[in-house]
C-alpha positions in Angstrom: -31.4 -10.3 -6.6 -30.5 -12.8 -4.0 -27.1 -13.6 -3.0 -27.8 -17.1 -4.6 -28.8 -16.0 -8.2 -25.6 -13.8 -8.3 -23.3 -16.7 -9.2 -22.9 -18.3 -12.3 -24.8 -21.7 -12.7 -22.2 -22.9 -15.4 -18.4 -22.4 -16.0 -17.1 -19.3 -17.8 -20.6 -17.5 -17.4 -19.5 -15.0 -15.0 -19.7 -12.2 -17.4 -23.4 -12.6 -17.0 -24.0 -11.8 -13.6 -25.4 -8.3 -13.7 -25.4 -6.8 -10.5 -21.8 -6.0 -9.2 -20.5 -7.9 -6.3 -20.0 -6.2 -2.6 -16.6 -5.0 -1.9 -14.8 -7.1 0.6 -13.9 -4.5 3.2 -11.8 -7.0 5.4 -9.3 -7.3 2.7 -9.3 -4.5 0.5 -9.2 -1.6 3.1 -5.4 -1.6 4.2 -4.9 1.3 6.0 -3.9 1.5 9.9 -6.3 -0.2 12.1 -8.2 -2.1 9.5 -8.3 -5.8 9.5 -6.9 -6.1 5.9 -4.1 -3.6 6.9 -3.0 -5.2 10.4 -3.1 -8.5 8.8 -0.7 -7.4 5.8 1.8 -5.4 8.2 2.8 -8.8 9.6 4.9 -9.5 6.3 7.5 -8.1 4.5 6.9 -6.3 1.0 9.2 -5.4 -1.7 8.4 -1.4 -1.9 11.3 -0.4 -4.2 14.0 -1.2 -6.6 17.5 -0.9 -4.9 18.6 0.7 -8.0 16.2 3.6 -7.6 17.8 4.5 -4.2 20.3 7.2 -5.0 21.0 10.4 -3.4 17.8 11.6 -2.6 15.0 9.9 -0.5 12.0 8.5 -2.2 8.7 9.3 -1.2 6.2 6.3 -1.3 2.8 5.3 -0.1 2.3 1.6 1.2 -0.9 0.5 2.8 -2.3 3.9 3.1 0.8 5.1 5.0 3.2 8.0 3.5 6.7 6.8 4.0 10.3 7.7 2.9 12.8 5.4 1.7 16.7 6.2 1.6 20.2 5.1 1.6 22.1 6.3 4.6 25.9 7.5 4.5 27.0 3.7 4.4 24.6 2.7 1.8 22.1 0.6 3.9 18.6 1.1 3.0 16.3 3.0 5.6 12.5 3.5 5.5 10.9 6.5 8.0 7.5 8.0 8.2 7.2 10.9 5.9 6.3 13.2 8.3 9.1 13.4 11.0 8.0 14.5 14.7 11.5 15.8 15.1 11.7 17.8 11.7 9.0 19.5 10.5 9.1 19.5 6.7 10.6 16.0 7.2 12.9 14.0 5.3 10.5 13.9 2.5 11.1 17.8 1.9 14.3 16.4 -0.4 11.9 13.7 -2.5 9.2 16.2 -3.4 5.4 15.8 -3.0 4.3 12.1 -4.5 
């Protein structure tokens, strides 16, 4: 089916398109060193609710990266890579696996 034929010719006819559309990889792939990932890393994203952060770190995966969000001794929020080069199990050991 040609690309021109895939689009609905009338309003509300999108369900009649039989062939699935190709994934827009530039926007949907958000891992490191991908166009979508590099673009989205330029912005702040809410990734956790403050009330969720208690004594133990919380393991999260954002934009394809394994991270750990936590509160330090002063109550400030911190975010680190899950696998720290200085500590082998890393700070996520307390958080458990995803």
